[in-house]
HTML snippet that shows the backbone in 3Dmol.js (N, CA, C, O; Angstrom):
<script src="https://3Dmol.org/build/3Dmol-min.js"></script>
<div id="view" style="width:600px;height:400px;position:relative"></div>
<script>
const pdb = `
ATOM      1  N   LEU A   1     123.920  96.262 100.939  1.00  0.00           N
ATOM      2  CA  LEU A   1     124.532  95.536 102.051  1.00  0.00           C
ATOM      3  C   LEU A   1     124.690  96.396 103.297  1.00  0.00           C
ATOM      4  O   LEU A   1     124.682  95.899 104.423  1.00  0.00           O
ATOM      5  N   PHE A   2     124.833  97.688 103.069  1.00  0.00           N
ATOM      6  CA  PHE A   2     124.948  98.608 104.203  1.00  0.00           C
ATOM      7  C   PHE A   2     123.748  98.479 105.113  1.00  0.00           C
ATOM      8  O   PHE A   2     123.897  98.505 106.335  1.00  0.00           O
ATOM      9  N   LEU A   3     122.566  98.340 104.549  1.00  0.00           N
ATOM     10  CA  LEU A   3     121.375  98.297 105.387  1.00  0.00           C
ATOM     11  C   LEU A   3     121.245  97.018 106.143  1.00  0.00           C
ATOM     12  O   LEU A   3     120.538  96.972 107.150  1.00  0.00           O
ATOM     13  N   LEU A   4     121.901  95.966 105.699  1.00  0.00           N
ATOM     14  CA  LEU A   4     121.834  94.679 106.379  1.00  0.00           C
ATOM     15  C   LEU A   4     123.010  94.467 107.386  1.00  0.00           C
ATOM     16  O   LEU A   4     122.882  93.702 108.343  1.00  0.00           O
ATOM     17  N   ASN A   5     124.123  95.143 107.154  1.00  0.00           N
ATOM     18  CA  ASN A   5     125.329  94.903 107.945  1.00  0.00           C
ATOM     19  C   ASN A   5     125.761  96.089 108.814  1.00  0.00           C
ATOM     20  O   ASN A   5     126.676  95.943 109.624  1.00  0.00           O
ATOM     21  N   SER A   6     125.156  97.205 108.673  1.00  0.00           N
ATOM     22  CA  SER A   6     125.581  98.427 109.367  1.00  0.00           C
ATOM     23  C   SER A   6     125.217  98.369 110.847  1.00  0.00           C
ATOM     24  O   SER A   6     124.089  98.009 111.186  1.00  0.00           O
ATOM     25  N   PRO A   7     126.137  98.712 111.723  1.00  0.00           N
ATOM     26  CA  PRO A   7     125.799  98.879 113.142  1.00  0.00           C
ATOM     27  C   PRO A   7     124.697  99.938 113.370  1.00  0.00           C
ATOM     28  O   PRO A   7     123.844  99.807 114.248  1.00  0.00           O
ATOM     29  N   PHE A   8     124.761 100.989 112.535  1.00  0.00           N
ATOM     30  CA  PHE A   8     123.751 102.026 112.636  1.00  0.00           C
ATOM     31  C   PHE A   8     122.341 101.461 112.403  1.00  0.00           C
ATOM     32  O   PHE A   8     121.413 101.733 113.165  1.00  0.00           O
ATOM     33  N   MET A   9     122.205 100.657 111.312  1.00  0.00           N
ATOM     34  CA  MET A   9     120.902 100.089 110.985  1.00  0.00           C
ATOM     35  C   MET A   9     120.450  99.062 112.066  1.00  0.00           C
ATOM     36  O   MET A   9     119.267  98.982 112.394  1.00  0.00           O
ATOM     37  N   ALA A  10     121.396  98.298 112.596  1.00  0.00           N
ATOM     38  CA  ALA A  10     121.066  97.371 113.687  1.00  0.00           C
ATOM     39  C   ALA A  10     120.528  98.151 114.893  1.00  0.00           C
ATOM     40  O   ALA A  10     119.580  97.711 115.543  1.00  0.00           O
ATOM     41  N   LYS A  11     121.122  99.292 115.188  1.00  0.00           N
ATOM     42  CA  LYS A  11     120.655 100.132 116.328  1.00  0.00           C
ATOM     43  C   LYS A  11     119.291 100.686 116.043  1.00  0.00           C
ATOM     44  O   LYS A  11     118.432 100.714 116.924  1.00  0.00           O
ATOM     45  N   GLN A  12     119.074 101.132 114.818  1.00  0.00           N
ATOM     46  CA  GLN A  12     117.764 101.708 114.461  1.00  0.00           C
ATOM     47  C   GLN A  12     116.688 100.598 114.459  1.00  0.00           C
ATOM     48  O   GLN A  12     115.560 100.826 114.895  1.00  0.00           O
ATOM     49  N   SER A  13     117.032  99.446 113.985  1.00  0.00           N
ATOM     50  CA  SER A  13     116.099  98.307 114.014  1.00  0.00           C
ATOM     51  C   SER A  13     115.709  97.934 115.426  1.00  0.00           C
ATOM     52  O   SER A  13     114.539  97.672 115.706  1.00  0.00           O
ATOM     53  N   ALA A  14     116.693  97.909 116.324  1.00  0.00           N
ATOM     54  CA  ALA A  14     116.380  97.616 117.721  1.00  0.00           C
ATOM     55  C   ALA A  14     115.483  98.688 118.331  1.00  0.00           C
ATOM     56  O   ALA A  14     114.576  98.382 119.106  1.00  0.00           O
ATOM     57  N   ALA A  15     115.739  99.927 117.981  1.00  0.00           N
ATOM     58  CA  ALA A  15     114.898 101.030 118.449  1.00  0.00           C
ATOM     59  C   ALA A  15     113.456 100.910 117.917  1.00  0.00           C
ATOM     60  O   ALA A  15     112.507 101.129 118.671  1.00  0.00           O
ATOM     61  N   LEU A  16     113.291 100.583 116.698  1.00  0.00           N
ATOM     62  CA  LEU A  16     111.983 100.344 116.137  1.00  0.00           C
ATOM     63  C   LEU A  16     111.251  99.202 116.839  1.00  0.00           C
ATOM     64  O   LEU A  16     110.076  99.306 117.191  1.00  0.00           O
ATOM     65  N   ALA A  17     112.003  98.093 117.032  1.00  0.00           N
ATOM     66  CA  ALA A  17     111.417  96.925 117.671  1.00  0.00           C
ATOM     67  C   ALA A  17     110.979  97.265 119.100  1.00  0.00           C
ATOM     68  O   ALA A  17     109.959  96.758 119.565  1.00  0.00           O
ATOM     69  N   ALA A  18     111.719  98.096 119.783  1.00  0.00           N
ATOM     70  CA  ALA A  18     111.361  98.495 121.165  1.00  0.00           C
ATOM     71  C   ALA A  18     110.081  99.335 121.188  1.00  0.00           C
ATOM     72  O   ALA A  18     109.385  99.365 122.203  1.00  0.00           O
ATOM     73  N   ARG A  19     109.768 100.005 120.101  1.00  0.00           N
ATOM     74  CA  ARG A  19     108.531 100.805 120.043  1.00  0.00           C
ATOM     75  C   ARG A  19     107.287 100.027 119.791  1.00  0.00           C
ATOM     76  O   ARG A  19     106.183 100.569 119.852  1.00  0.00           O
ATOM     77  N   LEU A  20     107.448  98.741 119.505  1.00  0.00           N
ATOM     78  CA  LEU A  20     106.282  97.924 119.169  1.00  0.00           C
ATOM     79  C   LEU A  20     105.473  97.455 120.356  1.00  0.00           C
ATOM     80  O   LEU A  20     104.384  96.901 120.203  1.00  0.00           O
ATOM     81  N   GLY A  21     106.019  97.682 121.554  1.00  0.00           N
ATOM     82  CA  GLY A  21     105.259  97.286 122.736  1.00  0.00           C
ATOM     83  C   GLY A  21     105.322  95.782 122.998  1.00  0.00           C
ATOM     84  O   GLY A  21     106.148  95.060 122.438  1.00  0.00           O
ATOM     85  N   GLY A  22     104.427  95.346 123.861  1.00  0.00           N
ATOM     86  CA  GLY A  22     104.439  93.938 124.258  1.00  0.00           C
ATOM     87  C   GLY A  22     103.124  93.245 124.042  1.00  0.00           C
ATOM     88  O   GLY A  22     102.834  92.258 124.717  1.00  0.00           O
ATOM     89  N   GLY A  23     102.333  93.718 123.140  1.00  0.00           N
ATOM     90  CA  GLY A  23     101.008  93.110 122.875  1.00  0.00           C
ATOM     91  C   GLY A  23     101.107  91.811 122.098  1.00  0.00           C
ATOM     92  O   GLY A  23     102.189  91.245 121.943  1.00  0.00           O
ATOM     93  N   PRO A  24      99.980  91.353 121.619  1.00  0.00           N
ATOM     94  CA  PRO A  24      99.952  90.153 120.794  1.00  0.00           C
ATOM     95  C   PRO A  24     100.761  90.333 119.505  1.00  0.00           C
ATOM     96  O   PRO A  24     100.875  91.456 119.014  1.00  0.00           O
ATOM     97  N   PRO A  25     101.310  89.283 118.959  1.00  0.00           N
ATOM     98  CA  PRO A  25     102.125  89.405 117.755  1.00  0.00           C
ATOM     99  C   PRO A  25     101.427  90.117 116.598  1.00  0.00           C
ATOM    100  O   PRO A  25     102.056  90.903 115.890  1.00  0.00           O
ATOM    101  N   ALA A  26     100.136  89.853 116.397  1.00  0.00           N
ATOM    102  CA  ALA A  26      99.437  90.509 115.277  1.00  0.00           C
ATOM    103  C   ALA A  26      99.449  92.006 115.424  1.00  0.00           C
ATOM    104  O   ALA A  26      99.638  92.722 114.441  1.00  0.00           O
ATOM    105  N   GLU A  27      99.249  92.502 116.647  1.00  0.00           N
ATOM    106  CA  GLU A  27      99.271  93.940 116.901  1.00  0.00           C
ATOM    107  C   GLU A  27     100.670  94.522 116.709  1.00  0.00           C
ATOM    108  O   GLU A  27     100.822  95.629 116.193  1.00  0.00           O
ATOM    109  N   ARG A  28     101.669  93.786 117.119  1.00  0.00           N
ATOM    110  CA  ARG A  28     103.063  94.241 116.972  1.00  0.00           C
ATOM    111  C   ARG A  28     103.484  94.288 115.502  1.00  0.00           C
ATOM    112  O   ARG A  28     104.184  95.206 115.076  1.00  0.00           O
ATOM    113  N   VAL A  29     103.055  93.302 114.747  1.00  0.00           N
ATOM    114  CA  VAL A  29     103.343  93.311 113.305  1.00  0.00           C
ATOM    115  C   VAL A  29     102.668  94.507 112.657  1.00  0.00           C
ATOM    116  O   VAL A  29     103.276  95.205 111.845  1.00  0.00           O
ATOM    117  N   ARG A  30     101.438  94.739 113.006  1.00  0.00           N
ATOM    118  CA  ARG A  30     100.718  95.884 112.452  1.00  0.00           C
ATOM    119  C   ARG A  30     101.419  97.182 112.841  1.00  0.00           C
ATOM    120  O   ARG A  30     101.559  98.067 111.997  1.00  0.00           O
ATOM    121  N   ALA A  31     101.849  97.321 114.047  1.00  0.00           N
ATOM    122  CA  ALA A  31     102.562  98.530 114.490  1.00  0.00           C
ATOM    123  C   ALA A  31     103.877  98.686 113.739  1.00  0.00           C
ATOM    124  O   ALA A  31     104.264  99.801 113.388  1.00  0.00           O
ATOM    125  N   ALA A  32     104.556  97.592 113.493  1.00  0.00           N
ATOM    126  CA  ALA A  32     105.852  97.649 112.763  1.00  0.00           C
ATOM    127  C   ALA A  32     105.612  98.185 111.337  1.00  0.00           C
ATOM    128  O   ALA A  32     106.336  99.059 110.861  1.00  0.00           O
ATOM    129  N   TYR A  33     104.627  97.664 110.701  1.00  0.00           N
ATOM    130  CA  TYR A  33     104.326  98.143 109.334  1.00  0.00           C
ATOM    131  C   TYR A  33     103.873  99.616 109.350  1.00  0.00           C
ATOM    132  O   TYR A  33     104.274 100.399 108.489  1.00  0.00           O
ATOM    133  N   ARG A  34     103.079  99.966 110.285  1.00  0.00           N
ATOM    134  CA  ARG A  34     102.621 101.368 110.346  1.00  0.00           C
ATOM    135  C   ARG A  34     103.758 102.341 110.648  1.00  0.00           C
ATOM    136  O   ARG A  34     103.818 103.424 110.066  1.00  0.00           O
ATOM    137  N   LEU A  35     104.647 101.966 111.545  1.00  0.00           N
ATOM    138  CA  LEU A  35     105.777 102.837 111.853  1.00  0.00           C
ATOM    139  C   LEU A  35     106.771 102.920 110.701  1.00  0.00           C
ATOM    140  O   LEU A  35     107.266 104.005 110.396  1.00  0.00           O
ATOM    141  N   ALA A  36     107.066 101.821 110.071  1.00  0.00           N
ATOM    142  CA  ALA A  36     108.104 101.790 109.017  1.00  0.00           C
ATOM    143  C   ALA A  36     107.542 102.180 107.651  1.00  0.00           C
ATOM    144  O   ALA A  36     108.198 102.894 106.891  1.00  0.00           O
ATOM    145  N   LEU A  37     106.361 101.726 107.343  1.00  0.00           N
ATOM    146  CA  LEU A  37     105.867 101.878 105.979  1.00  0.00           C
ATOM    147  C   LEU A  37     104.592 102.783 105.849  1.00  0.00           C
ATOM    148  O   LEU A  37     104.125 103.097 104.754  1.00  0.00           O
ATOM    149  N   GLN A  38     104.095 103.157 106.987  1.00  0.00           N
ATOM    150  CA  GLN A  38     102.901 104.036 107.057  1.00  0.00           C
ATOM    151  C   GLN A  38     101.661 103.328 106.400  1.00  0.00           C
ATOM    152  O   GLN A  38     100.829 103.976 105.765  1.00  0.00           O
ATOM    153  N   ARG A  39     101.577 102.029 106.573  1.00  0.00           N
ATOM    154  CA  ARG A  39     100.396 101.268 106.081  1.00  0.00           C
ATOM    155  C   ARG A  39     100.260 100.032 106.914  1.00  0.00           C
ATOM    156  O   ARG A  39     101.176  99.618 107.624  1.00  0.00           O
ATOM    157  N   ASP A  40      99.062  99.440 106.803  1.00  0.00           N
ATOM    158  CA  ASP A  40      98.837  98.159 107.467  1.00  0.00           C
ATOM    159  C   ASP A  40      99.375  97.029 106.521  1.00  0.00           C
ATOM    160  O   ASP A  40      99.375  97.180 105.299  1.00  0.00           O
ATOM    161  N   PRO A  41      99.821  95.921 107.119  1.00  0.00           N
ATOM    162  CA  PRO A  41     100.276  94.820 106.263  1.00  0.00           C
ATOM    163  C   PRO A  41      99.086  94.116 105.660  1.00  0.00           C
ATOM    164  O   PRO A  41      98.005  94.073 106.249  1.00  0.00           O
ATOM    165  N   ALA A  42      99.293  93.568 104.486  1.00  0.00           N
ATOM    166  CA  ALA A  42      98.296  92.673 103.888  1.00  0.00           C
ATOM    167  C   ALA A  42      98.257  91.391 104.715  1.00  0.00           C
ATOM    168  O   ALA A  42      99.185  91.082 105.463  1.00  0.00           O
ATOM    169  N   ALA A  43      97.187  90.675 104.564  1.00  0.00           N
ATOM    170  CA  ALA A  43      96.999  89.453 105.413  1.00  0.00           C
ATOM    171  C   ALA A  43      98.210  88.499 105.241  1.00  0.00           C
ATOM    172  O   ALA A  43      98.715  87.955 106.224  1.00  0.00           O
ATOM    173  N   ALA A  44      98.659  88.306 104.009  1.00  0.00           N
ATOM    174  CA  ALA A  44      99.763  87.411 103.774  1.00  0.00           C
ATOM    175  C   ALA A  44     101.061  87.952 104.387  1.00  0.00           C
ATOM    176  O   ALA A  44     101.866  87.190 104.923  1.00  0.00           O
ATOM    177  N   GLU A  45     101.249  89.241 104.305  1.00  0.00           N
ATOM    178  CA  GLU A  45     102.452  89.875 104.901  1.00  0.00           C
ATOM    179  C   GLU A  45     102.444  89.704 106.440  1.00  0.00           C
ATOM    180  O   GLU A  45     103.465  89.413 107.063  1.00  0.00           O
ATOM    181  N   ALA A  46     101.260  89.895 107.009  1.00  0.00           N
ATOM    182  CA  ALA A  46     101.146  89.795 108.493  1.00  0.00           C
ATOM    183  C   ALA A  46     101.440  88.374 108.936  1.00  0.00           C
ATOM    184  O   ALA A  46     102.135  88.149 109.926  1.00  0.00           O
ATOM    185  N   ALA A  47     100.892  87.401 108.177  1.00  0.00           N
ATOM    186  CA  ALA A  47     101.123  86.011 108.560  1.00  0.00           C
ATOM    187  C   ALA A  47     102.559  85.625 108.404  1.00  0.00           C
ATOM    188  O   ALA A  47     103.097  84.917 109.255  1.00  0.00           O
ATOM    189  N   ALA A  48     103.224  86.076 107.315  1.00  0.00           N
ATOM    190  CA  ALA A  48     104.640  85.754 107.092  1.00  0.00           C
ATOM    191  C   ALA A  48     105.507  86.428 108.173  1.00  0.00           C
ATOM    192  O   ALA A  48     106.452  85.829 108.688  1.00  0.00           O
ATOM    193  N   ALA A  49     105.175  87.651 108.497  1.00  0.00           N
ATOM    194  CA  ALA A  49     105.970  88.373 109.512  1.00  0.00           C
ATOM    195  C   ALA A  49     105.851  87.718 110.864  1.00  0.00           C
ATOM    196  O   ALA A  49     106.849  87.572 111.570  1.00  0.00           O
ATOM    197  N   ALA A  50     104.631  87.314 111.246  1.00  0.00           N
ATOM    198  CA  ALA A  50     104.429  86.646 112.551  1.00  0.00           C
ATOM    199  C   ALA A  50     105.163  85.305 112.572  1.00  0.00           C
ATOM    200  O   ALA A  50     105.758  84.951 113.590  1.00  0.00           O
ATOM    201  N   ALA A  51     105.134  84.552 111.470  1.00  0.00           N
ATOM    202  CA  ALA A  51     105.861  83.274 111.395  1.00  0.00           C
ATOM    203  C   ALA A  51     107.371  83.456 111.479  1.00  0.00           C
ATOM    204  O   ALA A  51     108.082  82.662 112.095  1.00  0.00           O
ATOM    205  N   PHE A  52     107.844  84.539 110.834  1.00  0.00           N
ATOM    206  CA  PHE A  52     109.273  84.857 110.885  1.00  0.00           C
ATOM    207  C   PHE A  52     109.748  85.144 112.285  1.00  0.00           C
ATOM    208  O   PHE A  52     110.789  84.648 112.716  1.00  0.00           O
ATOM    209  N   VAL A  53     108.967  85.962 113.006  1.00  0.00           N
ATOM    210  CA  VAL A  53     109.326  86.273 114.384  1.00  0.00           C
ATOM    211  C   VAL A  53     109.229  85.077 115.289  1.00  0.00           C
ATOM    212  O   VAL A  53     110.064  84.884 116.172  1.00  0.00           O
ATOM    213  N   ALA A  54     108.197  84.263 115.070  1.00  0.00           N
ATOM    214  CA  ALA A  54     108.057  83.034 115.869  1.00  0.00           C
ATOM    215  C   ALA A  54     109.192  82.097 115.703  1.00  0.00           C
ATOM    216  O   ALA A  54     109.620  81.442 116.654  1.00  0.00           O
ATOM    217  N   GLU A  55     109.699  82.023 114.472  1.00  0.00           N
ATOM    218  CA  GLU A  55     110.839  81.107 114.175  1.00  0.00           C
ATOM    219  C   GLU A  55     112.106  81.579 114.866  1.00  0.00           C
ATOM    220  O   GLU A  55     112.888  80.756 115.341  1.00  0.00           O
ATOM    221  N   LEU A  56     112.324  82.877 114.931  1.00  0.00           N
ATOM    222  CA  LEU A  56     113.514  83.408 115.531  1.00  0.00           C
ATOM    223  C   LEU A  56     113.406  83.619 117.018  1.00  0.00           C
ATOM    224  O   LEU A  56     114.426  83.684 117.704  1.00  0.00           O
ATOM    225  N   GLY A  57     112.182  83.731 117.544  1.00  0.00           N
ATOM    226  CA  GLY A  57     111.966  84.049 118.944  1.00  0.00           C
ATOM    227  C   GLY A  57     111.886  85.567 119.084  1.00  0.00           C
ATOM    228  O   GLY A  57     112.357  86.309 118.223  1.00  0.00           O
ATOM    229  N   ASP A  58     111.292  86.008 120.169  1.00  0.00           N
ATOM    230  CA  ASP A  58     111.046  87.427 120.402  1.00  0.00           C
ATOM    231  C   ASP A  58     112.314  88.267 120.449  1.00  0.00           C
ATOM    232  O   ASP A  58     112.339  89.340 119.847  1.00  0.00           O
ATOM    233  N   ALA A  59     113.334  87.847 121.112  1.00  0.00           N
ATOM    234  CA  ALA A  59     114.520  88.642 121.321  1.00  0.00           C
ATOM    235  C   ALA A  59     115.230  88.962 119.983  1.00  0.00           C
ATOM    236  O   ALA A  59     115.737  90.070 119.810  1.00  0.00           O
ATOM    237  N   LYS A  60     115.267  88.034 119.073  1.00  0.00           N
ATOM    238  CA  LYS A  60     115.922  88.237 117.788  1.00  0.00           C
ATOM    239  C   LYS A  60     114.960  88.574 116.690  1.00  0.00           C
ATOM    240  O   LYS A  60     115.292  89.300 115.752  1.00  0.00           O
ATOM    241  N   GLY A  61     113.723  88.026 116.812  1.00  0.00           N
ATOM    242  CA  GLY A  61     112.745  88.195 115.740  1.00  0.00           C
ATOM    243  C   GLY A  61     112.241  89.579 115.465  1.00  0.00           C
ATOM    244  O   GLY A  61     112.135  89.997 114.312  1.00  0.00           O
ATOM    245  N   TRP A  62     111.917  90.317 116.558  1.00  0.00           N
ATOM    246  CA  TRP A  62     111.397  91.662 116.309  1.00  0.00           C
ATOM    247  C   TRP A  62     112.396  92.603 115.745  1.00  0.00           C
ATOM    248  O   TRP A  62     112.058  93.327 114.809  1.00  0.00           O
ATOM    249  N   PRO A  63     113.617  92.656 116.241  1.00  0.00           N
ATOM    250  CA  PRO A  63     114.633  93.496 115.586  1.00  0.00           C
ATOM    251  C   PRO A  63     114.936  93.040 114.140  1.00  0.00           C
ATOM    252  O   PRO A  63     115.207  93.869 113.272  1.00  0.00           O
ATOM    253  N   ALA A  64     114.890  91.768 113.901  1.00  0.00           N
ATOM    254  CA  ALA A  64     115.127  91.272 112.533  1.00  0.00           C
ATOM    255  C   ALA A  64     114.019  91.690 111.597  1.00  0.00           C
ATOM    256  O   ALA A  64     114.277  92.084 110.460  1.00  0.00           O
ATOM    257  N   LEU A  65     112.762  91.607 112.075  1.00  0.00           N
ATOM    258  CA  LEU A  65     111.646  92.063 111.254  1.00  0.00           C
ATOM    259  C   LEU A  65     111.735  93.561 110.989  1.00  0.00           C
ATOM    260  O   LEU A  65     111.489  94.019 109.873  1.00  0.00           O
ATOM    261  N   ALA A  66     112.089  94.321 112.026  1.00  0.00           N
ATOM    262  CA  ALA A  66     112.228  95.764 111.834  1.00  0.00           C
ATOM    263  C   ALA A  66     113.351  96.067 110.818  1.00  0.00           C
ATOM    264  O   ALA A  66     113.200  96.950 109.974  1.00  0.00           O
ATOM    265  N   GLN A  67     114.449  95.348 110.902  1.00  0.00           N
ATOM    266  CA  GLN A  67     115.524  95.576 109.965  1.00  0.00           C
ATOM    267  C   GLN A  67     115.109  95.193 108.525  1.00  0.00           C
ATOM    268  O   GLN A  67     115.492  95.858 107.562  1.00  0.00           O
ATOM    269  N   ALA A  68     114.339  94.135 108.406  1.00  0.00           N
ATOM    270  CA  ALA A  68     113.836  93.742 107.067  1.00  0.00           C
ATOM    271  C   ALA A  68     112.925  94.808 106.467  1.00  0.00           C
ATOM    272  O   ALA A  68     112.976  95.070 105.265  1.00  0.00           O
ATOM    273  N   LEU A  69     112.099  95.414 107.299  1.00  0.00           N
ATOM    274  CA  LEU A  69     111.200  96.467 106.831  1.00  0.00           C
ATOM    275  C   LEU A  69     112.013  97.730 106.466  1.00  0.00           C
ATOM    276  O   LEU A  69     111.736  98.379 105.457  1.00  0.00           O
ATOM    277  N   LEU A  70     113.006  98.064 107.290  1.00  0.00           N
ATOM    278  CA  LEU A  70     113.807  99.250 107.011  1.00  0.00           C
ATOM    279  C   LEU A  70     114.714  99.079 105.806  1.00  0.00           C
ATOM    280  O   LEU A  70     115.066 100.068 105.162  1.00  0.00           O
ATOM    281  N   ALA A  71     115.099  97.865 105.488  1.00  0.00           N
ATOM    282  CA  ALA A  71     115.973  97.587 104.356  1.00  0.00           C
ATOM    283  C   ALA A  71     115.168  97.328 103.074  1.00  0.00           C
ATOM    284  O   ALA A  71     115.765  97.169 102.009  1.00  0.00           O
ATOM    285  N   GLY A  72     113.900  97.283 103.142  1.00  0.00           N
ATOM    286  CA  GLY A  72     113.078  96.918 101.995  1.00  0.00           C
ATOM    287  C   GLY A  72     112.949  98.072 101.015  1.00  0.00           C
ATOM    288  O   GLY A  72     113.093  99.243 101.364  1.00  0.00           O
ATOM    289  N   ASN A  73     112.677  97.700  99.806  1.00  0.00           N
ATOM    290  CA  ASN A  73     112.549  98.690  98.704  1.00  0.00           C
ATOM    291  C   ASN A  73     111.427  99.689  98.988  1.00  0.00           C
ATOM    292  O   ASN A  73     111.561 100.871  98.671  1.00  0.00           O
ATOM    293  N   GLU A  74     110.342  99.237  99.571  1.00  0.00           N
ATOM    294  CA  GLU A  74     109.225 100.146  99.859  1.00  0.00           C
ATOM    295  C   GLU A  74     109.623 101.225 100.830  1.00  0.00           C
ATOM    296  O   GLU A  74     109.175 102.362 100.687  1.00  0.00           O
ATOM    297  N   PHE A  75     110.439 100.921 101.802  1.00  0.00           N
ATOM    298  CA  PHE A  75     110.894 101.961 102.758  1.00  0.00           C
ATOM    299  C   PHE A  75     111.879 102.931 102.072  1.00  0.00           C
ATOM    300  O   PHE A  75     111.838 104.140 102.298  1.00  0.00           O
ATOM    301  N   LEU A  76     112.731 102.388 101.262  1.00  0.00           N
ATOM    302  CA  LEU A  76     113.767 103.213 100.637  1.00  0.00           C
ATOM    303  C   LEU A  76     113.196 104.212  99.627  1.00  0.00           C
ATOM    304  O   LEU A  76     113.732 105.305  99.447  1.00  0.00           O
ATOM    305  N   TYR A  77     112.125 103.826  98.988  1.00  0.00           N
ATOM    306  CA  TYR A  77     111.606 104.706  97.969  1.00  0.00           C
ATOM    307  C   TYR A  77     110.192 105.153  98.326  1.00  0.00           C
ATOM    308  O   TYR A  77     109.577 105.912  97.576  1.00  0.00           O
TER     309      TYR A  77
END
`;
const viewer = $3Dmol.createViewer("view");
viewer.addModel(pdb, "pdb");
viewer.setStyle({}, {cartoon: {color: "spectrum"}});
viewer.zoomTo();
viewer.render();
</script>
């Protein structure tokens, strides 16, 4: 729960989202995965991430995606 509710993690997620630039969503999703997980997303992951961001809108979606990546098991281990 710390990773989802912590002000520190919210700040780090916003910082990661700011590093993604302003390109097309597919490029930004790829950049998020590369920065957080050091790999490219699978096709299904990229589609789900883009849909997630589109549903929330840019202002909330990119930080939320970044926080999801940073709170994920793959990042932690």
